[in-house]
C-alpha positions in Angstrom: 111.2 94.8 101.4 114.7 96.3 101.9 115.2 99.4 103.9 115.2 102.6 101.9 117.8 105.4 101.8 116.1 108.4 100.4 114.5 107.1 97.2 116.8 104.1 96.7 116.9 100.7 98.4 119.8 99.8 100.7 120.7 96.9 98.4 121.5 99.3 95.5 124.1 100.9 97.6 126.1 97.7 98.2 129.4 97.2 96.4 130.4 94.0 94.5 132.6 92.7 97.3 129.9 93.1 99.9 127.3 91.4 97.6 129.7 88.5 97.1 130.3 88.2 100.8 126.5 88.1 101.5 126.0 85.4 98.9 128.9 83.4 100.3 127.5 83.6 103.8 124.0 82.7 102.6 125.3 79.6 100.8 127.3 78.5 103.9 124.2 79.0 106.1 122.1 76.8 103.7 124.7 74.1 103.7 124.7 74.0 107.5 120.9 73.8 107.5 121.0 70.9 105.0 123.7 69.1 107.0 121.5 69.3 110.1 118.5 68.0 108.3 120.5 65.1 106.8 121.9 64.2 110.2 118.4 64.3 111.7 117.1 61.6 109.3 120.2 59.6 108.7 119.7 55.9 108.7 116.0 56.2 109.5 113.6 53.6 108.3 111.0 55.0 105.8 107.4 55.4 107.0 108.3 54.7 110.6 108.7 57.2 113.4 112.2 57.7 114.9 111.1 56.5 118.4 110.9 52.9 117.2 114.6 52.8 116.3 115.8 53.3 119.9 116.8 50.1 121.7 114.6 49.1 124.7 115.9 50.5 128.0 
């Protein structure tokens, strides 16, 4: 729940520019999360753990 100011939520008090800025930053944050997840599983063989892909030391 959002923090209240009197009997109204804080979100109701935001202007259009501030709402756009918040949405823009949230989308950027999601894209970063997706890029990290894609990099984590990039070129990984299906149904095999990642440890098997490492060359023997």
